[in-house]
Structure formats: structure tokens, C-alpha cells
C-alpha positions in Angstrom: 96.2 -116.3 2.7 94.9 -113.9 0.1 94.3 -110.4 1.2 90.6 -109.2 1.2 89.5 -106.1 -0.6 88.9 -104.1 2.6 92.5 -105.0 3.8 94.0 -104.0 0.5 92.2 -100.6 0.7 93.1 -99.9 4.3 95.8 -97.3 3.8 96.1 -96.7 7.6 98.6 -99.6 7.7 101.1 -97.6 5.6 103.9 -95.9 7.4 103.7 -92.1 8.2 106.7 -91.6 5.8 104.8 -93.2 3.0 101.5 -91.3 3.7 103.5 -88.0 3.8 105.3 -88.9 0.6 102.0 -89.2 -1.2 100.1 -86.5 0.7 97.6 -89.2 1.5 95.1 -89.3 4.3 93.4 -92.6 5.0 89.7 -92.5 4.8 89.6 -89.2 2.9 88.9 -89.6 -0.8 91.7 -88.1 -2.9 93.9 -88.6 -5.9 96.8 -89.1 -3.5 95.0 -92.0 -1.9 94.3 -93.4 -5.3 98.0 -93.3 -6.2 98.9 -95.1 -3.1 96.2 -97.7 -3.7 97.6 -98.1 -7.2 101.0 -99.0 -5.8 99.4 -101.5 -3.5 97.6 -103.1 -6.4 100.7 -103.2 -8.6 102.8 -104.8 -5.9 100.1 -107.5 -5.5 100.3 -108.4 -9.2 97.4 -106.4 -10.7 98.5 -106.0 -14.4 96.6 -102.8 -15.4 95.6 -100.0 -13.1 93.9 -96.8 -14.3 93.6 -93.6 -12.3 91.2 -90.9 -13.4 91.4 -87.3 -12.2 88.8 -84.9 -13.6 88.4 -81.1 -13.7 91.1 -80.3 -16.3 88.6 -78.9 -18.7 89.6 -75.2 -18.2 87.5 -73.2 -20.6 87.6 -70.5 -18.0 90.1 -69.3 -15.4 92.9 -71.6 -16.7 95.6 -70.3 -14.4 93.5 -70.8 -11.3 92.3 -74.2 -12.5 95.7 -75.6 -13.4 97.2 -74.5 -10.1 94.4 -76.2 -8.2 94.7 -79.5 -10.2 98.5 -79.6 -10.0 98.3 -79.1 -6.3 96.2 -82.3 -6.1 98.2 -84.4 -8.5 101.9 -83.5 -8.7 103.1 -84.7 -5.4 101.1 -87.9 -5.5 102.2 -88.8 -9.0 105.8 -88.2 -8.3 105.4 -90.2 -5.1 103.9 -93.2 -7.0 106.9 -93.2 -9.4 109.4 -92.8 -6.5 107.7 -95.6 -4.5 107.6 -98.0 -7.4 111.3 -97.4 -8.0 112.4 -97.9 -4.5 110.4 -101.1 -4.2 112.0 -102.5 -7.5 108.7 -102.3 -9.4 109.3 -99.5 -11.8 111.4 -101.5 -14.3 108.4 -103.8 -14.9 105.7 -101.1 -14.7 104.9 -98.4 -17.3 103.4 -95.2 -15.8 101.6 -93.1 -18.4 100.3 -89.7 -17.6 98.2 -87.8 -20.2 94.8 -86.9 -21.6 93.1 -87.1 -24.9 94.2 -83.6 -26.0 95.9 -80.4 -24.9 94.7 -76.8 -24.5 95.0 -74.0 -27.0 97.8 -71.5 -26.5 95.4 -68.6 -27.0 92.9 -67.3 -24.5 89.3 -68.5 -24.8 86.6 -66.0 -23.8 82.8 -66.2 -24.2 80.8 -63.8 -22.1 77.5 -65.5 -23.1 78.8 -68.8 -21.7 80.4 -67.2 -18.6 83.9 -68.0 -19.8 87.0 -65.8 -19.5 90.7 -66.4 -19.5 90.4 -70.0 -20.4 91.7 -72.4 -23.1 89.8 -74.4 -25.7 90.5 -78.1 -26.7 93.6 -78.5 -28.8 94.6 -81.7 -30.6 97.5 -80.4 -32.7 100.2 -80.4 -29.9 100.2 -81.6 -26.3 102.4 -83.3 -23.8 102.4 -86.6 -22.1 104.9 -88.4 -20.0 105.9 -92.0 -19.6 108.1 -93.5 -16.8 109.5 -96.9 -16.1 109.0 -100.1 -18.2 112.2 -99.6 -20.3 111.5 -96.0 -21.3 114.5 -93.6 -21.2 114.4 -91.5 -18.0 114.9 -87.7 -18.1 114.3 -87.4 -21.9 112.3 -84.6 -23.4 111.3 -85.6 -26.9 109.7 -83.3 -29.5 109.0 -79.5 -29.5 106.2 -77.2 -30.5 106.5 -73.9 -32.3 107.1 -70.8 -30.1 103.3 -70.4 -29.5 102.7 -74.1 -28.6 100.2 -74.4 -31.4 101.8 -76.9 -33.8 104.5 -79.6 -33.4 107.8 -78.2 -34.7 110.2 -81.2 -34.3 110.0 -84.9 -33.6 106.3 -85.4 -33.8 104.8 -88.4 -32.0 101.4 -89.4 -33.3 99.1 -91.2 -30.8 99.5 -94.3 -32.9 103.3 -94.1 -32.5 102.9 -93.8 -28.7 100.6 -96.8 -28.7 103.0 -98.8 -30.9 105.9 -98.0 -28.5 103.9 -98.9 -25.4 102.6 -102.1 -27.0 106.2 -103.1 -27.8 107.3 -102.6 -24.2 104.3 -104.8 -23.2 105.6 -107.5 -25.5 103.3 -107.0 -28.5 104.1 -106.4 -32.1 101.4 -103.8 -32.9 101.4 -104.8 -36.6 100.3 -108.3 -35.7 97.8 -107.5 -32.9 94.7 -107.4 -35.1 91.0 -108.2 -35.0 88.7 -108.7 -37.9 85.5 -106.6 -38.1 83.2 -106.4 -41.1 85.7 -108.0 -43.4 88.7 -105.8 -42.5 91.6 -106.3 -40.2 91.9 -103.6 -37.5 94.6 -103.0 -35.1 95.1 -100.6 -32.1 97.4 -98.5 -34.2 95.1 -98.5 -37.2 97.2 -98.7 -40.4 99.9 -96.4 -39.0 102.2 -96.2 -35.9 105.9 -96.6 -35.6 107.9 -97.6 -32.5 109.8 -94.5 -31.4 113.2 -96.2 -30.5 114.6 -92.9 -29.1 112.1 -93.1 -26.3 113.5 -96.4 -25.1 116.4 -97.0 -22.7 
């Protein structure tokens, strides 16, 4: 018998150990509950699950903001990876954590906008992590300069990351194209290389 949506989302049926692992509280909206729900969806065969957590846009009070957001996300994210691994699901699941850009290494202050001790948007160098799905565990790849402003070694363009993820999903990114206005487009545009060193 197929599980109904309310049953799927009823986290109260999880063990106390699992709830404590995630820091989840049934019935109380949280990122931790979303991570636990993601595991439940994955183990039931849902192929793509996206979790969204807002409030990383720290144009002011970056230290306070990052501490607050990490408190909400670190435990639950680690728990999701741990839980997938112990259930034998991590080898076939790619967990990707990241955003669309990083933050500047220098302080942003704008008294007219009420901003102080913040960081602006920064697309030149930022971090992401990938777990499971044939990616090499425990690897740190690439470095920035001493200020964190530019990539210093082993750059990974977003097209490279996409090409590598697509390969692990079974797609050749150079052949996954769609035609629009007379031109072939692909998810990695006309660039992107699989980064073999990221793979186990």
C-alpha cells in the first residue's frame, strides 16, 4: 500500500535517536525537519529533492548572522549525510551544499543603508561541498589567495561542477543539448570539464 503524503510527513514516527541526531522537532517548522523529510523522500525513491534555507544575505553583522544560520543548518546537514550513509543510500545519492556566490573578504559598511560589519556578494571565489554519489570523501580541492578574494589553485568553474555532477548522474554533458533559436545549448554552455580528481 502506498504511503499517503500526511503519513510521509509525520516525523513523530521517527525514533528519538533519529530526531536527536537531526535536532528535529515534529510539528515545528525547521531546516532540521526538512533534512529529515528529505531522507524520508529519498528512501522512498524520490529522485530529486531540494532544500532551501534563506537568510544568508549578510550585508550587515556577518559574524552574528553566520553563527545563527550555522546553528540552524550544520547539525541537520551532517545528520542527513550520516543517516543516508548508515541506511546504505549515500552511494546512490549526491548531496550538494552551496549557493550562487560567496561573500567578499572585506567588510561592507553603508551607514545610509543601515549596514555595518557585513559582506557584499562575491562571485570570484566561494566554497561548496559535495558528498556521496561517487565523490571522493574527505577531499578539499582548490585554494584561494590569502585574502580569500581570488582562486589561487585548482579553480573549478560552475560549468566544471555541473559537468562532474551530470557525469555522476549518468549524463555526458557535451551531448545533453537542446536547440533554441537555431543554436544548440547545453547545461554547461560551451565549456565545462569533468573534474576527475573529485571522484572516488
